[in-house]
C-alpha atoms as one frame of an Amber mdcrd trajectory, in Angstrom:
protein
  52.934  84.342 143.168  50.310  84.756 145.896  48.888  87.761 144.063  48.858
  85.870 140.747  47.014  82.976 142.370  44.489  85.322 143.950  43.818  87.132
 140.659  43.553  83.804 138.835  40.935  82.468 141.270  38.975  85.702 141.174
  39.056  85.946 137.378  38.189  82.284 136.917  35.162  82.619 139.202  33.993
  85.710 137.313  34.427  84.068 133.896  32.564  80.901 134.907  29.588  83.048
 136.012  29.534  85.018 132.744  27.088  83.711 130.092  29.336  85.043 127.344
  31.990  82.440 128.230  29.612  79.597 127.422  28.604  81.330 124.204  32.264
  81.687 123.263  32.793  78.016 124.163  29.885  77.031 121.932  31.378  79.056
 119.074  34.740  77.350 119.633  33.126  73.912 119.511  31.355  74.832 116.277
  34.757  75.735 114.797  36.238  72.434 115.952  33.168  70.602 114.690  33.682
  72.086 111.247  37.314  70.883 111.294  36.256  67.411 112.458  33.527  67.271
 109.808  36.167  67.878 107.138  38.295  65.112 108.635  35.325  62.720 108.644
  34.676  63.503 104.995  38.295  62.770 104.108  38.462  59.533 106.131  35.196
  58.191 104.690  35.611  59.275 101.060  35.788  56.046  98.986  37.341  57.883
  96.031  40.640  58.764  97.667  43.085  57.383 100.241  42.376  58.297 103.846
  44.680  60.950 105.366  48.039  59.648 106.515  49.463  60.533 109.888  48.065
  60.845 113.400  44.394  60.155 114.047  43.201  63.716 114.779  46.007  65.468
 112.919  43.712  67.093 110.375  41.369  68.321 113.090  44.089  69.652 115.419
  46.130  71.246 112.620  43.040  72.840 111.068  42.501  74.664 107.803  42.755
  78.355 106.939  39.029  78.801 107.604  39.008  77.031 110.967  42.126  78.897
 112.045  40.542  82.269 111.308  37.451  81.277 113.289  39.616  80.007 116.139
  41.484  83.313 116.234  38.110  85.016 116.646  37.389  82.792 119.660  40.775
  83.562 121.228  40.180  87.273 120.663  36.803  87.093 122.391  38.324  85.259
 125.369  41.030  87.869 125.878  39.552  91.204 124.824  37.423  91.746 127.962
  40.129  90.744 130.451  41.445  94.260 131.155  39.533  96.618 128.847  36.168
  95.865 130.446  37.528  96.383 133.964  39.189  99.635 132.931  35.900 100.888
 131.565  33.996  99.919 134.719  36.679 101.060 137.181  37.368  97.570 138.479
  40.953  97.674 137.232  41.974 100.389 139.661  40.202  98.575 142.492  42.099
  95.418 141.667  45.464  97.175 141.686  44.770  99.037 144.915  43.835  95.707
 146.537  47.500  94.760 146.460  47.975  93.118 143.057  50.480  94.799 140.782
  50.104  95.110 137.019  52.306  92.069 136.414  50.374  89.828 138.806  47.033
  91.069 137.454  48.003  90.399 133.826  49.492  86.968 134.612  46.447  85.941
 136.682  43.981  86.960 133.976  46.065  85.197 131.322  46.131  81.986 133.379
  42.364  82.135 133.907  41.719  82.606 130.181  44.091  79.709 129.434  42.230
  77.415 131.824  38.906  78.296 130.184  40.466  77.642 126.776  41.702  74.235
 127.968  38.272  73.362 129.407  36.443  74.050 126.131  38.723  71.494 124.437
  37.380  68.681 126.648  34.121  68.043 124.712  36.154  67.383 121.550  37.272
  64.078 123.114  33.870  62.819 121.968  35.331  62.770 118.444  37.414  59.751
 119.460  34.231  57.890 120.323  32.694  58.720 116.945  35.826  57.460 115.186
  35.750  54.248 117.227  32.149  53.537 116.159  32.783  53.781 112.408  36.452
  52.814 112.175  37.052  50.047 109.617  40.350  48.749 110.973  41.326  47.594
 114.415  44.513  49.623 114.630  45.844  51.276 117.747  45.052  54.772 118.907
  48.572  56.127 119.505  47.468  57.745 122.748  50.804  59.554 123.313  50.395
  61.391 120.004  46.778  62.292 120.820  47.771  63.623 124.268  50.684  65.560
 122.766  48.396  67.023 120.112  45.926  68.310 122.691  48.722  69.679 124.879
  50.233  71.450 121.897  46.885  72.972 120.920  46.422  74.358 124.444  49.991
  75.715 124.578  49.505  77.395 121.218  46.240  78.935 122.359  47.899  80.151
 125.563  50.638  81.887 123.557  48.084  83.685 121.395  45.946  84.604 124.413
  48.912  86.583 125.774  48.647  88.871 122.734  44.861  89.105 122.977  45.241
  90.255 126.607  47.951  92.708 125.530  45.411  94.235 123.128  42.901  94.390
 125.982  45.454  96.299 128.081  45.972  98.857 125.307  42.492 100.391 125.501
  39.464 100.798 127.736  37.064  99.771 124.965  36.423  96.024 124.619  35.430
  96.489 120.964  38.638  98.366 120.158  40.604  95.734 122.102  38.897  93.012
 120.078  39.723  94.676 116.768  43.354  95.252 117.771  43.767  91.764 119.232
  42.309  90.052 116.175  44.603  92.088 113.911  47.634  91.019 115.959  46.645
  87.360 115.976  45.952  87.323 112.236  49.330  88.969 111.585  51.124  86.358
 113.721  49.282  83.570 111.922  49.861  84.927 108.413  53.630  85.160 108.914
  53.790  81.379 108.782  51.364  81.151 105.854  53.420  83.254 103.433  54.953
  80.087 102.000  51.506  78.635 101.234  50.268  81.929  99.784  53.476  82.381
  97.714  54.236  78.963  96.162  57.401  80.172  94.435  59.027  81.374  97.664
  60.764  78.038  98.323  62.332  78.219  94.868  63.224  81.919  94.801  64.227
  82.416  98.442  64.716  79.048 100.191  66.300  80.558 103.326  63.319  82.868
 103.903  60.940  79.983 103.261  62.665  77.890 105.939  62.413  80.726 108.479
  58.721  81.285 107.793  58.000  77.571 107.973  59.766  77.401 111.348  57.320
  79.955 112.845  54.215  78.597 111.124  51.493  78.018 113.706  49.854  75.360
 111.557  53.170  73.516 111.154  53.707  73.648 114.928  50.194  72.318 115.589
  50.751  69.529 113.044  54.026  68.540 114.703  52.361  68.275 118.092  49.454
  66.309 116.610  51.925  63.755 115.243  53.532  63.308 118.658  56.638  65.347
 117.855  57.721  67.948 120.420  60.308  70.028 118.580  62.634  72.393 120.425
  61.959  74.924 117.685  58.212  74.818 118.379  58.730  75.241 122.132  61.022
  78.218 121.496  58.428  79.885 119.263  55.570  79.349 121.725  57.640  80.441
 124.720  58.793  83.537 122.860  55.263  84.490 121.830  53.992  83.995 125.386
  56.744  85.909 127.183  56.812  88.826 124.736  53.006  89.039 124.675  52.741
  89.105 128.483  55.571  91.628 128.778  53.814  93.877 126.264  50.530  93.465
 128.156  52.188  94.485 131.453  53.844  97.502 129.813  50.527  98.625 128.308
  48.729  98.018 131.604  51.150 100.430 133.262  50.333 103.218 130.794  48.654
 106.143 132.551  49.679 104.897 136.007  53.464 104.927 135.889  56.023 107.592
 135.109  57.427 107.979 131.618  60.856 106.762 132.665  59.465 103.541 134.061
  57.289 103.036 130.967  60.350 103.520 128.747  62.277 100.928 130.769  59.398
  98.455 130.452  59.183  99.099 126.694  62.927  98.498 126.332  62.583  95.340
 128.417  59.856  94.077 126.105  62.064  94.821 123.087  64.964  92.992 124.735
  62.759  89.973 125.423  61.643  90.000 121.788  65.300  90.027 120.651  66.106
  87.146 123.022  63.094  85.200 121.740  64.183  85.672 118.115  67.737  84.587
 118.959  66.435  81.511 120.783  64.258  80.561 117.795  67.196  80.977 115.403
  69.396  78.855 117.654  66.720  76.156 117.905  66.261  76.168 114.118  70.005
  75.807 113.508  70.306  72.951 115.979  67.067  71.011 115.552  66.163  68.682
 118.352  63.000  67.235 119.759  61.195  64.300 121.291  59.304  61.727 119.276
  56.481  60.679 121.597  54.473  58.790 118.972  53.895  55.114 119.675  55.359
  53.976 116.329  58.278  56.419 116.285  57.059  57.867 112.991  58.923  61.138
 113.521  62.376  59.568 113.915  64.683  59.056 110.964  66.509  55.765 110.508
  70.163  55.693 111.569  71.179  54.819 107.983  69.374  57.910 106.697  71.149
  60.124 109.212  74.425  58.604 108.104  73.716  59.503 104.478  72.711  63.056
 105.412  75.819  63.523 107.541  78.050  62.604 104.603  76.490  64.817 101.941
  79.370  66.363  99.986  77.492  69.605  99.372  74.095  71.306  99.213  71.274
  69.110  97.945  67.756  69.922  96.775  64.542  67.915  96.975  61.900  69.230
  94.582  58.478  67.717  95.180  56.481  67.849  91.949  52.865  67.947  93.125
  50.510  65.462  91.437  47.550  66.737  89.461  45.572  63.719  90.709  43.908
  64.991  93.886  43.601  61.515  95.410  47.385  61.456  95.883  47.543  64.622
  97.998  47.712  62.699 101.337  50.698  60.720 100.060  52.597  63.827  98.986
  51.764  65.614 102.230  53.564  62.733 103.925  56.435  63.080 101.426  56.754
  66.751 102.376  56.822  65.891 106.092  59.531  63.243 105.660  61.549  65.588
 103.449  61.204  68.310 106.086  62.581  66.022 108.797  65.486  65.098 106.530
  66.147  68.783 105.881  66.273  69.471 109.629  68.603  66.516 110.203  70.938
  67.725 107.445  71.093  71.278 108.797  74.229  70.563 110.805  76.059  68.697
 108.022  75.023  69.873 104.570  72.128  72.010 103.466  69.135  70.091 102.142
  66.564  72.392 100.576  62.995  71.198 100.107  60.546  72.871  97.748  57.122
  72.007  96.365  56.141  72.955  92.815  53.335  72.131  90.435  54.151  70.216
  87.232  53.926  73.334  85.061  56.751  75.052  86.967  58.950  72.005  87.577
  62.661  72.916  87.282  64.114  71.815  83.965  60.678  71.200  82.506  58.221
  68.375  83.006  59.366  66.568  79.854  62.969  66.332  81.067  61.866  65.059
  84.482  59.595  62.485  82.863  62.479  61.309  80.685  64.644  60.902  83.783
  61.891  58.867  85.455  61.265  56.768  82.364  57.604  57.813  82.311  55.323
  59.666  79.932  54.964  63.378  80.881  51.224  62.981  81.425  51.701  60.005
  83.747  54.329  61.809  85.789  52.189  64.965  86.044  49.232  63.005  87.395
  51.281  60.838  89.790  53.934  63.373  90.872  57.577  62.719  91.736  60.523
  63.885  93.830  63.536  65.314  91.996  66.758  64.757  93.954  69.703  66.986
  92.958  73.217  66.900  94.367  76.552  68.130  93.023  75.164  68.748  89.537
  73.604  65.286  89.370  69.926  64.464  89.284  67.740  61.482  90.049  63.953
  61.276  89.877  62.090  59.276  92.514  58.574  58.618  91.237  55.469  57.535
  93.158  55.991  53.831  92.465  59.403  53.965  94.119  58.023  54.917  97.537
  54.326  53.984  97.701  52.134  51.003  96.960  48.447  51.900  96.586  45.795
  49.213  96.413  42.047  48.880  96.788  40.737  48.088 100.251  37.842  45.730
 101.053  35.354  48.541 100.517  36.929  49.547  97.207  38.581  52.672  98.619
  42.214  53.383  97.678  44.506  52.263 100.492  48.200  53.009 100.899  49.701
  49.589 101.612  53.340  50.595 101.904  55.382  53.762 102.250  59.135  53.825
 101.667  59.617  57.573 101.301  62.648  57.806 103.534  64.195  54.733 101.912
  63.714  56.035  98.371  65.001  59.574  98.984  67.932  58.474 101.148  68.849
  55.853  98.557  68.863  58.476  95.794  71.045  60.800  97.894  73.431  57.952
  98.720  73.805  57.040  95.054  74.424  60.647  94.012  76.871  61.225  96.866
  78.996  58.138  96.168  82.616  59.346  96.643  83.984  56.826  94.134  81.801
  56.849  91.028  81.305  53.824  88.832  83.458  54.138  85.720  81.697  52.852
  82.613  84.141  52.203  79.772  82.478  52.228  76.336  84.364  50.241  73.722
  85.128  51.988  70.429  87.020  51.332  67.235  84.676  48.611  65.901  81.800
  50.656  64.503  80.010  50.982  67.863  77.501  53.711  68.617  79.540  56.509
  70.151  78.943  58.470  73.349  79.614  61.634  71.334  76.877  63.190  69.142
  76.402  61.358  65.852  74.428  62.139  62.687  70.663  61.856  63.103  70.941
  60.888  66.770  72.603  57.569  65.938  74.658  57.571  69.122  74.514  56.706
  72.817  74.683  60.298  74.072  71.349  60.017  75.898  72.546  56.856  77.637
  75.818  58.523  78.635  73.916  61.524  80.036  71.675  59.202  82.033  74.655
  57.371  83.531  76.480  60.612  84.373  73.341  62.054  85.975  73.290  59.033
  88.281  76.833  59.668  89.429  78.733  57.422  87.027  81.794  58.331  85.001
  81.523  57.450  81.295  84.568  57.330  79.044  85.699  55.856  75.738  87.855
  52.730  75.745  90.466  52.098  73.088  91.443  48.600  74.061  95.179  48.011
  73.770  96.225  45.306  76.150  94.370  44.757  79.421  91.208  46.594  80.415
  92.218  49.529  82.705  91.716  48.901  86.431  89.545  52.040  86.751  86.828
  50.429  84.600  84.031  48.828  86.610  82.199  47.677  83.503  82.843  47.499
  79.753  80.025  48.275  77.307  80.080  47.209  73.652  77.369  49.297  71.986
  76.663  47.488  68.741  80.009  46.730  67.092  79.676  46.281  63.333  83.109
  44.693  62.974  84.209  41.998  65.428  86.712  42.769  68.157  90.026  40.996
  67.731  90.869  37.777  69.509  93.365  39.579  71.759  90.766  42.191  72.709
  88.192  39.493  73.423  90.719  37.668  75.600  91.437  40.894  77.549  87.723
  41.426  78.136  87.313  37.798  79.216  90.142  38.204  81.755  88.453  41.418
  82.974  85.145  39.604  83.520  86.815  36.690  85.292  88.504  39.235  87.573
  85.115  40.562  88.714  84.420  43.205  86.072  81.085  43.694  84.360  80.210
  43.465  80.671  77.223  44.574  78.617  77.127  43.583  74.954  74.458  45.172
  72.763  74.146  43.627  69.301  74.377  45.771  66.195  71.694  45.869  63.514
  71.799  44.257  60.086  74.640  45.328  57.787  74.255  44.558  54.071  71.508
  42.048  54.839  73.515  40.158  57.477  73.897  40.295  61.230  77.542  41.071
  62.056  79.335  39.094  64.760  80.608  41.000  67.800  83.757  39.000  68.346
  82.635  38.485  71.960  80.628  35.348  71.315  83.101  33.258  73.308  82.893
  35.578  76.327  79.098  35.469  76.203  79.041  31.680  75.764  81.203  31.212
  78.850  78.363  32.805  80.831  75.540  30.912  79.129  74.579  33.689  76.691
  74.487  34.049  72.926  73.241  36.343  70.153  71.373  34.299  67.565  71.519
  35.169  63.831  67.811  35.974  63.941  65.637  39.064  64.441  62.876  38.929
  67.058  59.411  39.346  65.528  56.189  39.714  67.514  53.071  41.052  65.745
  51.350  41.650  69.105  54.092  44.071  70.169  54.609  45.805  66.823  54.514
  49.617  66.681  52.772  50.896  63.556  54.662  54.207  63.488  58.054  52.509
  63.869  58.582  49.559  61.482  60.533  46.538  62.689  60.181  47.532  66.334
  58.653  45.972  69.433  57.114  47.763  72.423  57.481  45.740  75.611  55.297
  46.659  78.578  54.711  43.341  80.323  57.619  41.107  79.347  59.892  41.806
  82.296  61.163  38.918  84.395  61.099  39.029  88.186  64.541  40.494  88.748
  65.900  43.514  90.704  66.887  45.236  87.451  63.261  45.149  86.272  61.718
  46.432  89.507  59.167  49.123  88.681  59.010  48.370  84.939  56.279  45.753
  84.468  53.057  47.337  83.124  54.427  50.786  83.926  57.554  51.649  81.942
  57.694  50.552  78.294  60.880  49.901  76.348  61.176  50.048  72.560  63.315
  47.493  70.728  64.382  48.260  67.161  65.157  45.156  65.106  66.403  43.254
  68.167  68.366  40.064  67.759  67.158  37.027  69.668  69.231  36.450  72.821
  69.943  32.809  73.675  70.255  31.566  77.251  71.380  28.211  78.627  72.319
  26.701  81.982  71.942  29.314  84.775  71.630  32.299  82.439  68.131  33.772
  82.407  66.111  36.173  80.240  65.413  39.635  81.631  63.144  41.045  78.919
  61.157  38.856  76.507  58.568  39.144  73.784  55.309  37.203  74.065  54.744
  33.530  73.336  53.556  34.574  69.866  57.042  35.806  68.943  59.696  34.056
  66.935  63.284  34.562  65.807  63.262  35.329  62.065  66.333  33.958  60.265
  65.417  35.228  56.791  66.430  38.902  56.734  65.492  39.472  53.074  61.878
  38.370  52.710  59.032  39.836  54.784  58.814  38.143  58.211  56.847  34.896
  58.169  56.926  32.214  60.816  58.232  28.847  59.598  59.995  25.766  60.891
  63.474  27.251  60.414  62.815  30.132  62.821  63.529  30.215  66.544  60.523
  29.414  68.709  59.136  31.989  71.115  59.003  33.562  73.540  62.153  35.290
  72.309  64.476  36.923  74.845  65.514  40.508  74.046  67.871  40.911  76.998
  69.398  38.341  79.351  71.875  38.066  82.200  74.587  35.446  82.466  75.009
  32.777  85.086  77.618  34.757  87.071  75.423  37.879  87.076  78.214  40.024
  85.637  77.443  39.791  81.913  74.332  41.081  80.127  73.474  40.626  76.454
  71.071  43.010  74.663  69.490  42.240  71.345  69.776  45.770  69.931  72.128
  48.704  70.464  69.935  50.889  68.221  67.169  50.542  70.822  69.201  52.833
  73.090  70.123  55.390  70.450  69.444  59.054  71.217  67.129  59.299  68.231
  64.855  56.555  69.570  64.966  57.729  73.197  64.236  61.354  72.290  60.576
  60.589  71.712  60.068  59.771  75.396  58.230  56.528  74.687  61.001  54.243
  75.913  62.637  53.857  79.325  65.472  51.736  77.936  68.175  54.127  79.181
  66.789  53.935  82.722  66.753  50.148  82.434  70.391  50.141  81.317  71.367
  52.324  84.298  69.683  49.817  86.606  71.565  47.024  84.845  74.904  48.780
  85.338  74.143  49.233  89.047  73.331  45.561  89.418  76.259  44.184  87.429
  78.783  46.372  89.247  77.377  45.397  92.642  76.189  48.876  93.612  72.500
  48.484  94.482  70.536  51.695  94.684  68.547  51.540  97.939  70.140  51.778
 101.367  69.028  49.610 104.269  66.099  51.707 105.488  62.935  49.751 106.196
  59.652  50.846 104.675  56.965  51.843 107.146  53.370  50.827 107.436  51.301
  53.992 106.962  49.081  55.191 109.776  45.833  55.381 107.850  42.354  55.394
 109.414  39.376  54.621 107.198  35.780  55.269 108.313  33.018  53.163 106.795
  29.630  54.877 106.931  26.596  55.578 104.803  25.701  59.057 103.589  23.029
  59.268 106.270  25.507  58.294 108.983  28.015  60.786 107.660  25.432  63.577
 107.763  24.423  62.561 111.303  28.039  62.619 112.535  28.668  66.005 110.918
  25.478  67.426 112.442  26.426  66.046 115.849  29.941  67.502 115.737  28.994
  70.905 114.271  25.711  71.488 116.142  25.028  68.743 118.693  28.146  68.981
 120.863  28.161  72.841 120.914  24.470  72.828 121.815  25.084  70.426 124.708
  27.878  72.737 125.919  25.590  75.774 125.862  22.737  73.906 127.593  25.036
  72.551 130.309  26.527  76.011 130.769  23.071  77.522 131.083  22.112  74.906
 133.653  25.257  75.647 135.670  24.513  79.398 135.621  20.897  78.827 136.669
  21.954  76.548 139.524  24.620  78.983 140.789  22.253  81.955 140.721  19.562
  79.971 142.482  22.103  78.976 145.125  23.176  82.577 145.528  19.634  83.550
 146.513
């Protein structure tokens, strides 16, 4: 240790007197200035949300360009350490002075690391620039900032070990530089294979997880967010130890016997094997410290409970949005999904993959149908497809983010509930006891088996099964079976018998759910369902009138209404108003009284047409608007729908109606199985800079040119003063 300290002091004194060190430092600060300039542009761009996450995360994590330039800087710092002294003969003098190869290599590596840490200090000025133009008065999260800087220095130290190993391999500094840069680029590119090969996560998820675990950019991002992962420490420690061991072995070449060189080479190989094993162990048993002030890297206890109880492998497919302004939001989605994947590693595998809309599994149209959105809307806004045990649920942007306009007109992310939305979807799909939906038959109802021309409820049944529910036919003979959580009457054309209605009424009074969808006109009349008494007991009724609303009429589909803004404020309707339309084909007017309330209604210009023969015309005999198309009873266990045909497979196949998604929400509510779990949404950490174009250009010029120039000038002044003192 005495020899290491002596070499470190000697090398540090030599490096501080070398002009090239200040030139290298200036180059490094230019690289960091370029990264900070990109961050300033993102945080001050009024056309898109500011980056989410830690304050200097984008600057510390870097881009491909800044990383390549930074690798050049690290190569320049390390390439002269041994090669230059070998060329000049100083290496032999150093070793004969009492320092062995190991002490000499370690001392030079420590000196280069100190210089690398020192050149980071001027970048603290970026915090001052952010403080001047920051729009909000939020906190700084100093622990995350300190952790980010510490992680950047540790990462640089690990790579410097390999740059010094290249310097020990040759007596030519230029050859050492070329070899060292090649090694550093190779180490960096190993972790970038996933980004360069987008389909890797889909084709080979295990390989993608391994490569992501050793990604230098991912490690730097983790540190910048205040997360010190055991996996990251294992990777950095392994790189450092193996690099230094290789440097010592190469430094011994030409001075030691072959047998000793072989032993050192085998020792380096053994250390590499130990490092790989340690990284694998750390990846299989993820652990770490969340040092961020807000605890943004820690999953909620409820989420961990859901992940621990997964019945089998699950997959999260992040469908990237085509709208570039949403990239920061989906970067945050990927980070949350990654933490969930790590937490599930010990219980059940959770695979995360990112795809573009064109290559979405199952096709974009099918995913859009599952989300109740138009394919174009889903492609632009993105989504997360959650799959478990053959079931699928789509979590769209509106389920986990609320984006609004800030005071300056810039898009601002007001709320993020990513963890809540994904964990809720997994919990619903993993429910050990599925909801059993019993569909009444034998009275002319629309069947859950394929019918002619799509006149069936197959699409509805598929939706319910995809959300983890069991759907079966019900031939009512006596009491409703105990396994049924809810009974659905999908448009009976002949009324149920009095005994059957009494059995259903007893089922509802016992806590069961009921959904009655009215059938369409038959021979110019609206057939009774036979369940009028059950509906009336809950304040509901199906009037002998068809809802008409010229303002909602669809030209291509006669006698239909398209509702986009007629949703009441109710949990079933959450996420539908002005976003998800529903089509209603010849719907009957639903009557409500007492505590029953409408769920979906036409506009005030609508009316309930009693004359089914003549063309619709509003008169005094008709029901006054606004007409309810769907309503829930006073006990919240019975729902009446004005039209069963509105949920037919033929109508839903066009993708213009989210009625099947609405019905699934209704079943969840009536049966008392709400979708989300109790995970609180989190306020996003978003920093917005407000500046003019001139101010932006001035800040970029200062960071890219001003700060590096000050470094070079100060370095030159220090050199001049030291040389003058030496005289």
